C-alpha positions as CSV (number, residue, x, y, z in Angstrom):
1,M,-0.1,-0.1,-0.1
2,Q,2.8,2.3,0.8
3,R,4.7,1.7,-2.4
4,K,1.5,2.4,-4.3
5,L,1.1,5.8,-2.6
6,K,4.8,6.5,-3.3
7,N,4.1,5.8,-7.0
8,I,1.0,7.9,-7.2
9,F,2.9,10.7,-5.4
10,R,5.7,10.5,-8.0
11,A,3.1,10.5,-10.8
12,V,1.4,13.5,-9.5
13,C,4.8,15.3,-9.0
14,I,5.7,14.6,-12.7
15,V,2.5,15.8,-14.0
16,L,2.8,19.1,-12.0
17,L,6.3,19.5,-13.4
18,L,5.1,19.1,-16.8
19,L,2.1,21.4,-16.4
20,S,4.3,24.1,-14.9
21,S,7.0,23.9,-17.7
22,D,6.9,25.6,-21.0
23,C,7.0,22.4,-23.0
24,A,3.5,21.4,-21.7
25,S,1.9,24.7,-22.3
26,V,-0.6,23.4,-24.8
27,P,-3.9,24.9,-23.3
28,V,-7.0,22.8,-23.1
29,K,-9.8,24.8,-24.7
30,N,-11.7,26.9,-22.0
31,Y,-9.6,25.3,-19.2
32,G,-7.2,27.3,-17.1
33,S,-4.7,25.7,-14.4
34,I,-3.7,26.1,-10.8
35,V,0.2,26.0,-10.5
36,A,2.6,26.4,-7.6
37,D,3.6,30.0,-7.2
38,G,6.1,31.5,-4.6
39,R,4.8,34.9,-5.0
40,A,1.2,33.7,-4.0
41,M,2.9,31.7,-1.0
42,E,4.5,34.9,0.1
43,A,1.5,37.1,-0.1
44,F,-0.6,34.7,2.1
45,D,2.3,34.1,4.5
46,K,2.7,37.8,5.1
47,F,-1.1,38.5,4.9
48,K,-0.8,40.8,1.9
49,V,-4.3,41.7,0.5
50,N,-4.2,42.4,-3.1
51,P,-6.8,45.4,-3.6
52,N,-7.5,44.0,-7.2
53,Y,-8.7,40.7,-5.9
54,N,-12.0,39.5,-4.6
55,Y,-11.5,37.0,-1.9
56,F,-13.4,33.7,-1.4
57,Y,-13.2,30.7,0.9
58,S,-14.5,27.0,0.6
59,G,-15.6,25.1,3.6
60,S,-15.5,26.5,7.3
61,E,-14.6,30.2,7.6
62,V,-12.5,29.4,10.6
63,Y,-10.7,26.2,9.0
64,P,-11.3,26.7,5.2
65,N,-10.3,24.0,2.8
66,A,-8.9,26.7,0.4
67,L,-8.7,30.4,0.2
68,I,-8.7,32.3,-3.1
69,G,-8.2,35.6,-4.5
70,L,-9.7,36.4,-7.9
71,D,-9.1,39.5,-10.1
72,K,-12.1,41.9,-9.7
73,T,-12.4,42.1,-13.4
74,Y,-13.5,38.4,-13.4
75,T,-16.7,37.0,-12.1
76,L,-16.6,33.7,-10.2
77,D,-19.5,31.4,-11.5
78,S,-20.1,29.4,-8.2
79,D,-22.4,29.3,-5.2
80,L,-20.0,27.1,-3.3
81,W,-17.2,29.6,-2.8
82,K,-18.2,32.1,-0.1
83,K,-17.1,35.8,-0.6
84,I,-15.2,37.4,2.1
85,D,-14.2,41.1,2.7
86,M,-10.6,40.6,3.2
87,T,-8.2,42.8,5.2
88,P,-4.8,42.1,6.4
89,S,-5.9,41.2,9.8
90,K,-8.7,39.0,8.6
91,M,-6.2,37.2,6.3
92,K,-3.8,36.7,9.2
93,E,-6.7,35.2,11.3
94,I,-7.7,32.7,8.5
95,V,-4.1,31.8,7.4
96,M,-3.1,31.2,11.1
97,F,-6.2,29.0,11.7
98,M,-5.5,27.1,8.5
99,K,-1.9,26.6,9.6
100,D,-2.9,25.5,13.1
101,K,-5.3,23.1,11.5
102,A,-2.6,21.7,9.2
103,A,-0.3,21.3,12.2
104,T,-2.9,19.6,14.2
105,V,-3.8,16.9,11.3
106,N,0.0,16.3,10.9
107,L,3.3,18.2,11.8
108,T,4.4,17.7,8.1
109,T,1.3,18.9,6.4
110,A,2.1,22.3,4.8
111,L,0.0,24.9,3.1
112,H,1.1,26.3,-0.3
113,G,0.4,29.1,-2.6
114,F,-0.7,28.7,-6.2
115,A,-1.4,31.0,-9.1
116,I,-4.7,30.6,-10.8
117,L,-4.3,30.8,-14.6
118,D,-6.9,31.3,-17.3
119,D,-7.1,29.2,-20.6
120,K,-4.4,31.5,-22.2
121,G,-2.0,31.2,-19.2
122,K,-2.7,34.6,-17.9
123,Q,-2.8,34.9,-14.1
124,I,-6.2,35.9,-12.8
125,G,-5.8,34.8,-9.2
126,V,-4.2,33.1,-6.3
127,W,-5.1,29.9,-4.2
128,Y,-4.0,29.0,-0.7
129,S,-4.3,25.4,0.7
130,I,-2.7,22.2,1.4
131,F,-1.5,20.5,-1.7
132,Q,-4.1,17.7,-1.6
133,A,-7.0,20.4,-1.7
134,M,-6.3,21.6,-5.1
135,T,-5.5,18.3,-6.8
136,N,-9.2,17.8,-8.1
137,S,-9.9,21.2,-8.8
138,A,-10.5,22.6,-12.3
139,V,-10.6,26.1,-13.8
140,R,-13.0,26.7,-16.7
141,M,-13.7,29.8,-18.5
142,T,-17.4,29.9,-19.1
143,G,-17.4,33.2,-20.7
144,D,-15.0,36.1,-21.6
145,R,-14.4,37.3,-18.0
146,T,-16.4,34.4,-16.2
147,V,-14.8,31.5,-14.5
148,Q,-15.7,28.4,-12.7
149,I,-13.4,27.1,-10.2
150,D,-14.0,23.8,-8.5
151,T,-13.9,23.7,-4.6
152,P,-11.7,21.2,-2.8
153,D,-13.6,18.2,-1.3
154,V,-15.8,19.0,1.7
155,D,-13.8,16.6,3.9
156,T,-10.4,17.7,2.8
157,W,-9.1,18.0,6.4
158,L,-10.8,14.7,7.4
159,K,-8.9,13.0,4.7
160,L,-5.6,13.5,6.2
161,E,-4.7,11.0,8.8
162,D,-2.2,8.2,9.6
163,G,1.0,10.2,9.3
164,G,-0.2,12.6,6.7
165,R,-1.3,10.2,4.0
166,Y,-4.2,11.6,2.0
167,I,-6.9,9.0,2.1
168,R,-9.4,8.9,-0.8
């Protein structure tokens, strides 16, 4: 079982590397992507609110499964993401709660920052969550400035157990 999980992890890492490299930049029609981004990570870690973004969370407001910022020129087509009036102090509160939750689940569980890209590769937002929360999420452009972003599984935090393994 552990060998199978290692193989799955390796496959996911390879796919992520390919998706983030220029050689794999063939866009799928109307689909954007979510890619690891150090600037997004730094912004969340330093509680920097981008005034050009609307912010949303998925799950509990105290322990969100994910926190996103979306360029205000785009409309989020979803009833599942909840809009939040973000301030630096509110971001600090949410990020710290998420970090506490991650540490409670497993000391090696870390949160990551990601860039949300449209179908042309342009950054339209940021995403903050544990890695496992964004693996099943898709970004679909449903109009010129309208986007659907899948939320993480409702039980994202509950799936982490037994030494940090992500249980499906």
